[in-house]
C-alpha positions in Angstrom: 9.0 -89.9 20.3 8.9 -88.3 23.6 5.6 -87.9 25.9 6.5 -84.3 25.6 6.6 -84.5 21.5 3.4 -86.6 21.6 1.9 -83.1 23.4 2.8 -81.0 21.1 1.9 -83.4 17.7 -1.3 -82.5 17.9 -2.2 -79.6 15.2 -0.7 -81.4 12.4 -0.1 -79.8 8.7 -3.0 -81.1 6.5 -0.8 -80.5 3.3 3.2 -80.5 3.9 5.3 -79.6 1.1 9.3 -80.8 1.3 11.9 -79.4 -0.9 14.4 -82.4 -1.0 18.2 -80.3 -1.3 21.3 -81.8 -1.0 21.5 -84.8 -2.3 24.4 -83.9 -4.3 26.4 -82.2 -1.6 25.8 -85.0 0.7 27.1 -87.0 -1.7 30.4 -85.2 -2.4 30.8 -84.6 1.3 31.2 -88.4 1.5 33.2 -88.9 -1.4 30.9 -90.5 -3.5 29.8 -90.1 -7.1 25.9 -87.9 -7.1 23.9 -90.8 -7.4 24.7 -92.3 -4.6 23.2 -89.2 -2.7 19.9 -89.4 -4.9 19.5 -93.3 -3.6 20.3 -92.2 -0.3 17.7 -89.6 -0.9 15.2 -92.0 -1.6 15.8 -93.7 1.5 15.3 -90.9 3.2 11.7 -90.4 1.5 10.3 -93.6 2.4 10.7 -92.7 6.1 9.6 -89.4 6.3 6.5 -90.1 4.1 5.7 -93.6 6.1 6.1 -91.1 9.3 4.0 -88.2 7.4 1.2 -91.2 7.0 1.6 -92.1 10.8 1.3 -88.6 12.1 -1.5 -87.6 10.2 -0.6 -85.6 7.0 -3.4 -86.4 4.5 -1.3 -84.3 1.7 2.2 -84.6 1.3 4.0 -82.9 -2.0 7.6 -83.1 -2.8 9.8 -81.6 -5.4 11.3 -84.8 -7.0 12.7 -83.1 -10.5 12.1 -79.7 -11.6 12.0 -78.7 -15.2 15.2 -76.8 -14.7 16.9 -80.3 -13.5 16.6 -81.2 -17.3 19.7 -78.8 -17.7 21.8 -80.9 -15.4 24.2 -83.6 -17.0 23.2 -86.0 -19.0 24.8 -88.6 -17.2 22.6 -87.4 -13.7 19.4 -86.9 -15.5 19.6 -90.4 -17.0 20.7 -92.0 -13.1 17.8 -89.9 -11.9 15.5 -91.3 -14.3 16.5 -95.3 -13.6 16.3 -94.5 -10.2 12.7 -93.0 -10.5 11.8 -96.4 -12.0 13.4 -98.8 -9.7 11.9 -96.8 -6.8 8.2 -97.1 -7.8 9.1 -100.6 -8.6 10.4 -101.6 -5.1 7.7 -98.8 -2.9 4.7 -100.2 -4.4 4.6 -102.5 -1.1 5.3 -99.8 1.0 2.8 -97.4 -0.3 -0.2 -100.0 -0.1 0.8 -101.2 3.4 0.5 -97.7 4.3 -2.4 -96.9 2.2 -0.5 -93.9 0.4 -2.1 -93.0 -3.1 0.5 -92.0 -5.3 0.4 -88.7 -7.3 2.3 -86.3 -9.5 1.9 -82.8 -10.7 4.5 -81.1 -13.3 4.7 -81.9 -17.1 5.0 -85.6 -17.1 5.0 -85.9 -20.9 8.9 -84.9 -20.6 9.3 -88.1 -18.9 11.0 -91.1 -20.7 8.6 -93.4 -21.8 9.4 -95.8 -19.4 9.4 -93.8 -16.5 6.1 -92.3 -17.5 4.7 -95.9 -17.8 6.0 -96.8 -14.7 4.8 -93.9 -12.5 1.1 -94.1 -14.1 1.3 -97.8 -13.3 2.1 -97.6 -9.3 -0.7 -94.2 -9.6 -3.6 -96.7 -10.8 -2.7 -99.6 -8.3 -2.7 -97.1 -5.4 -5.8 -94.8 -6.6 -7.9 -96.4 -4.0 -5.5 -95.8 -0.9 -7.1 -93.0 1.4 -5.0 -92.6 4.2 -2.3 -90.1 2.6 -1.9 -88.5 -0.9 2.1 -88.1 -1.6 2.6 -85.9 -5.0 5.9 -86.4 -6.6 6.9 -82.6 -8.3 8.1 -84.3 -11.6 9.7 -81.7 -14.4 8.0 -78.9 -12.7 8.0 -75.5 -12.4 5.5 -73.1 -10.8 5.9 -70.3 -13.4 4.9 -72.9 -16.4 2.2 -74.3 -14.4 0.8 -71.0 -14.1 1.4 -70.2 -17.9 -0.5 -73.3 -18.5 -3.5 -72.4 -16.1 -3.6 -68.8 -17.6 -4.0 -70.9 -21.3 -6.7 -72.8 -19.9 -8.3 -70.0 -18.5 -7.5 -68.3 -22.1 -9.0 -71.3 -23.8 -12.2 -71.3 -22.1 -12.8 -67.4 -22.5 -12.3 -68.1 -26.2 -15.0 -71.0 -26.6 -17.6 -69.1 -24.2 -17.6 -71.0 -21.3 -16.6 -68.6 -19.0 -16.8 -64.6 -18.7 -14.2 -62.1 -17.4 -15.7 -61.7 -14.5 -15.7 -65.4 -13.7 -12.3 -65.2 -13.0 -10.9 -65.4 -9.7 -8.9 -67.0 -7.3 -10.5 -70.0 -6.9 -11.0 -70.6 -10.8 -7.0 -70.1 -11.1 -6.4 -72.5 -8.2 -9.0 -75.1 -10.3 -6.8 -75.1 -12.6 -3.6 -75.6 -11.3 -1.7 -78.9 -11.2 -2.5 -79.3 -7.6 -6.7 -78.6 -8.6 -8.6 -80.9 -5.6 -5.3 -80.3 -3.3 -5.5 -77.7 0.1 -2.7 -75.5 -0.3 0.4 -76.4 2.1 0.0 -75.5 5.3 4.1 -75.8 6.2 6.9 -75.7 3.3 9.9 -77.5 4.6 13.3 -77.0 2.6 16.2 -79.2 3.9 20.0 -78.3 2.5 20.6 -75.1 4.5 19.4 -72.9 1.2 16.6 -70.5 2.3 14.6 -69.9 -1.2 11.0 -71.3 -2.7 12.9 -72.3 -6.4 10.3 -72.0 -8.5 7.9 -74.2 -6.4 4.2 -73.9 -5.7 4.6 -70.1 -6.0 0.7 -69.9 -5.8 -0.1 -72.5 -3.3 2.6 -71.3 -0.5 1.1 -67.8 -0.7 0.2 -68.0 3.4 2.4 -71.1 4.2 4.4 -71.3 7.0 8.3 -71.9 6.0 10.4 -73.9 7.8 14.5 -74.1 6.6 16.6 -77.1 7.9 20.6 -76.8 7.2 20.4 -80.6 7.3 21.4 -82.6 4.3 18.1 -84.5 2.4 19.9 -87.9 3.2 20.7 -86.9 6.6 16.7 -85.7 7.3 15.4 -88.0 10.0 11.8 -88.2 11.6 12.9 -86.4 14.6 14.1 -83.8 12.4 10.6 -83.6 10.7 9.0 -84.0 14.1 10.8 -81.0 15.2 9.4 -78.8 11.9 6.1 -80.3 13.0 6.5 -78.4 16.6 8.3 -75.6 15.4 5.1 -75.0 13.3 2.6 -75.6 15.8 4.2 -73.0 17.9 3.4 -70.5 15.4 0.3 -68.2 15.3 -1.6 -68.4 11.6 -3.2 -64.9 11.1 -4.0 -64.9 7.4 -3.8 -61.2 7.8 -6.2 -60.9 11.2 -5.1 -59.7 14.6 -4.1 -61.9 17.2 -7.3 -60.8 19.0 -9.1 -62.2 16.0 -7.5 -65.5 16.0 -7.9 -66.0 20.0 -11.9 -64.9 19.7 -12.7 -67.3 16.7 -10.7 -70.3 18.6 -12.8 -69.5 21.7 -16.1 -70.4 19.4 
């Protein structure tokens, strides 16, 4: 990385979210079956995860498998689940070497037993790692997450643990799958699509969005750094004026 980029990469997002889009299209473009695209996507995830840890990102959350993905052809779903198991086994060394804790958000009870068992085992083995948390959004849907949250809060109301006046933004955030994590500062989506696809809808309320035309297997560390530099050149006002932000930064 050049000195120019080194100087630019000073304000790193604490929490980076990524929609890893384009594995299937990359494979089709190359004349491969879709599963080859997913395998190459794992290689990209390893590179980007390691880079994030080195650059100082504290939380990396990636959209690995949506609830809607269960409706894909069964052959592709089976290949994805098989890849998940094999990847978790292979990547444990990388996670431990880089002190990365593995976590998961979503309804992992829907995963095949072997996948769920392997996932929980790797999560347990990396639980004490403190450099960065990598969260896999698996069988994840933001709308279902919100329904799940409302049910939990409703049950607390029924049991008398809380009252209506206790319901605020903090209570909702504390009952989402991402409880204990800060909201994302930056969301990157690869593959040229410009939508958020039912991903972290509550959490990205004030998130910066960055869209890349690169298909996920083509996305490199340099592309990541360019996205971070773009993020750092933006002014995050959170409803305030530029003058207010400038005044706060001088305090």
